N, C-alpha and C positions, 0 to 999 in steps of 0.2 A: 504494500500500500504506500502511496506517495505521502510524504510528511513534509512539514515546514518547521524550521527552527527560528523562533522569534525572540530577540533579546527583550528583557523586561526590566523596569525599575519598580521595585516593590517597596512602598512606603511602610516603615515600621517605627513607631514612636518618633524619636528625634533623629532618625537616620534613614538612609535608603539602602535597600538590599538589591543586589544584582542577580538576575535569574535568567534562565532560558526556558521558553515554553516550546515543547514539542507537540505540534498540532497535526493530528492525523487528518487525512482527507475525509474519512468517514469515521467520526468519533463515536465511541461507546459512551454509556451513561456513567461510567466509573472513571475517575481521574486519579492520578498518582502524584504525590508530593514526595520527592526524594530529599531526605535530610542527611547532610554530610556528617561524618564523624569529626569530633572536635580535636583532631590532631593536626598535623601539617597537611591537611587536605583542603580542597575547595570543590566547586561544583563539577569538576571533571572526574574526580575520584582517584583513588590509588589504582595504579595500572590502567587508568582510563576507564575503569569499570562502570562508573556512573553514566558517563556519556554513551558508552556502548549499550548498556542496559536500557537507558532512556530511549535511544533510537530504536531498539528492538521492540520495546513496549509500544511506542508510537506506531511502528509499522504493523502492530497487531490491533491498532485502533484505540489504544489507551492514551488520552491526553496526559502529558507529564510536565511537571515543573521541577527543575533542579536549580538550586540557588545557593548563594553564599549568605550565611546569616551575618549579623552585625559584627564587625571586627575581623572578618575572615575574607580571604580572596579579594575581590574587588568591591566589597560592600563597605560602606562607611560605618562609623560608630565604634563602640568598644565591646570586645568580647568578654563576657562575664562568666564563661564556663558553660558546659552542656546542661547544667542544672538550671540555667537561667535563660533558656531560649524559647519559652512558651510563646512569647509575643512574636518571635521570629517565625515560628511554625504557623501560628494563626494568620499572620500577614500573608504568608505564602499560600495558604489555603484560600484566604479571601481573594487574592489575585487570580488563582486558578479558577475560582467560581465566576470571577468577573470576565476572564477571557474565554471561558467555556461555560456559558450560563445554562447549557443543556444538561450539565452533570447533575446526577442525583446522589452520588456517593463519592467519598474520597478514601483512598488507601494511603497510609503513611508507610514509607520504606526507609529503613535505617540500619546501619551496621555499627557494631561496637557501642560507643557511648551515644551515638545517634539512636540506636535501638533503645537504650536506657531512657533517653529524652522523650521518645514517642510513647514509651510505656507510661511515663509520668504525665504526659499531656493528653493522650487520646480520649480518655474517659470524660474530659471536660467539654469536648466538642462533638455535638450530635451529628455533624456532617461526616465524621470519620467512622467508617463501617468495617474496616479491616486493617490489619498490620502485617507487614512483611519485615522480619527481623533476622539479622545475622550476628551470631556470637555476642549476645548482650554483655556489656561491661558492668561488673559488680564489684570492682576492686576493693578488697577488704583484707586487713592484715591476717585474720584467721584463715579465710578461705584461700588466700594466696599461698600461705604456708602449707596448707594441706595439699593444694594442687601441685605445688612444686615437688613435694615429697612423693606423691603418688604418681604423677605423670611426667616427671623429669628425672629425678634421681634413680628411682627404681627401674625405669626403662633404660637410662643411660648405662647402668652397670651391666646390662645384658647385651650391649652393642660391642661388636668386635673393635670398632674404632677407639672406644674407651680404653680397652686393654692394650692396644697397640701404642697409644699415647703414653700409657702408664709404663710399659716396658721400655720405651724409648726415652724415658725421663722428660717427656714433654708435658707432664701433668703434675700439678701440685696437690697431692691428696690431703695434706694438712689443711690447706685453705678450703677445699671443698667439704671436708668432713666438718670443719668448724661452721661453715655456712649451713650444712644439713642439720647439725645439732641446734643451731640458732632457730631454724625454721620449726624444728620439732618442739622446742620449748615454747615458741610462739603459739603453735597450734594447741598445745596442752594448756597454756596459761589462759587463752581466751575462751576455750571451750566452745559450746554451741551458742548461737545467737538466740535471743528470746523469741521463741516461736509462738508465744501466747499473747503477743502485744495486742491490747485492746485498741480498735480503730478509733482514732481521735480526729479532730478537724485535720484534713489532709495537709494543709500548709504548715501545721505545727509539728509534723513528724520530723524527727531529728536527723535522719540520714537519707541520702538519696536512694539507698537500697530499699528502705521502708516505703518511700514514695513510689518507687518502681513496683513494689509488691502490691501495695494498696491501689495504685493506679490500674494495674492489671486486673485486680480483683473487681474493680468497678467498671471495667470495659466490657461491653456486651457483644462486641463484634467478633469476627473470625480472625484467626491468627495463623500465619505461616512462619515457621521458625527453621532457619538453616543453621546447622552447626558443623564446624570443621574438625577433622581428626587431628590436625596439627595446630590448633589454636588453644594455648593455655588459658586465654581469656574465656573462651567458650567452656573449657573444662572447669574453670572457676565458677561460672554460672551454674553448671550442673552440681558442683560441690555445695554451693549455697542452697540450692533447692533440696538436695539430699539431707542437709543439716537442719532443715526447718519444716516442722509439720504444717505451719501456716502456708509456706511456699508450695509444699506438695499438694495441699488441698486446693489451692487456687489453680495450679497448673492442671490438676486432674479434672476440675470442673469446667475449664475453658474449652471452647471449640478450637482446638489448636492442632495443626498438622505439622509434624516435625520431619525434616529431611536431614539425615547425617551423611556427610561426605568424608569418609575416613582418610582420603588422600589429599584433601584441600588444606591450604594454609589459611591464616586468619582472614585475609582479604579476598580469597578465591582468585589469586592473581594469575594463576596458570590459565591459558586460553581454554583448555578442556574443562576445567572446573567452572570457569566463568560462564561458558556456554551451557553446561549442565544445569547450573543454578538458574539462569534466565529461562531456559526451556521448561524447567519444573515450575518456576514462578508463573509463567504464562499459562501453563496447563491448569494451575490452581486458580488463577484469576478468572479464567474462563468459566469456572464453576460457580462464581459468586452470583 
């Protein structure tokens, strides 16, 4: 399908965001807003995946906006962190509805801490009917320690390359053992997070992980979750869910479809992984 890429200025509070609107020749009633991760990325994405996915989605008939939120890429203003981009996401949705008024539903798409951000935002906006997320960011001292012990050190000692480096004196075992002991003590000291937190006023919750959890609990739409086999960030999310009865209950009750790619890295940067992800996403979106 023929598509058009239109540059946009998206007003947001005291600044302007820069975005690109991918307009299909024959648009569906569902539009997609892609939120970039809050690292050294902008609206093109790591390994150009955001622009490639947006073009593919538009070719399938889905209007898409990808944008730089305030303080990132070409957008003006100050970046306050992924926990403070609700207004940026809302402004992008407003603009999408303006340039594609025929839309009836909006899907939010995000990777890493962009996935975390849309979990915290989506329940507030009735226009959002579905989420597509990749390896959500839940960085926490306890889950990070457990994840590294389980998915890095235990796997590392079973690899031939580890023993070759050891025998060639290219490896400092004292430093690594010290690091491992430190992580083990951290995991034991912090223990399990409070899984019985009583829901308070959302904005008064003390951590972004709690806001993610309760935001997800209050979101009534459908969810597609992509997880990578080579993402310690993704494994840390799984570790958090496993350590909390509240998280487990929420995930179990959601209409969530999960796809694991055991060979993909955190950003699905390899072309075959990138293509597999977008093909699966399009198939899922077509069922909405």
